C-alpha positions, 0 to 999 in steps of 0.5 A, a space after each residue: 265178805 258180808 255185803 257193805 252198803 255205800 252209805 256205810 263205807 261213806 260213814 266210816 270214811 268220814 271218820 277217817 277224814 276226821 282223823 286226817 283233819 287232826 293230822 292237818 291241824 298238827 301240820 302233818 300230811 293229812 291222812 287218817 285211818 280207822 279200823 272197823 270190826 263188828 260195826 265199831 271202831 277198834 283202832 284210829 290213827 292219823 299221820 304223825 311221822 314228823 311229830 313222833 320222829 317216826 318214819 313208820 307213824 303213818 295213819 294206817 300203822 297207828 290205826 293197826 297198832 291201836 286196834 292190836 292193843 285194844 284186841 290184845 292180838 296182832 291178828 285182826 281178821 274180819 276187820 276193815 281198814 278205812 284210809 283217806 289215801 291209798 296205802 304205801 308198801 309198808 302199810 300194805 305189808 302191815 295189813 297183810 301181816 294183821 290179816 285185815 279182811 278189807 281195805 277201803 281207801 278214798 283217793 289214789 297216791 300216784 307216787 307211792 300208792 301200791 294198790 292202784 297207782 304205782 303197783 298192784 301189790 294186793 294182787 301179787 301171788 306171793 302174798 299168803 293173805 288176800 284182802 278185799 279192796 274198794 277204792 274211791 270212797 269219798 275220793 274228792 273230799 280226801 283229795 281236796 283235803 291233801 291239795 289244800 294242805 300242800 297249797 298252804 305249805 307251798 304258800 308258806 315256803 314262798 312267803 319265807 323265801 320273800 322274807 329272806 330276800 328282803 
């Protein structure tokens, strides 16, 4: 794996955070992803399961689909996926099938994260592909983005309950 600087990881993670902001503006959970190969973005994605009516429309899946289409290949070796929140099982499985070389994520996902939080799938011996993993890149920014989203959502629910009670 080529040596990647912290500044480079932070730059690409900022791009993923920008994708998460798009999801946030659409009232989707703010998760964003970019897939990088040879120093350029080849795929972008942000959470869209509500708007797309698609349970698989996670940021990672959208970025992988975008990149596979751009490359006309479902295999994406030598690529790095930057995502603002630790991936779930589905997204990790797609990364394995795509042969993503490296995963970089910002913040953990305590309930469903499968790299560090709930499981350590990338270390499971049954997988026929191994990827390098780096966590915690711009974690505070990503965590604040997600927390602000859910605070707004809880506040809106409280206000709705108050309106119904009147």
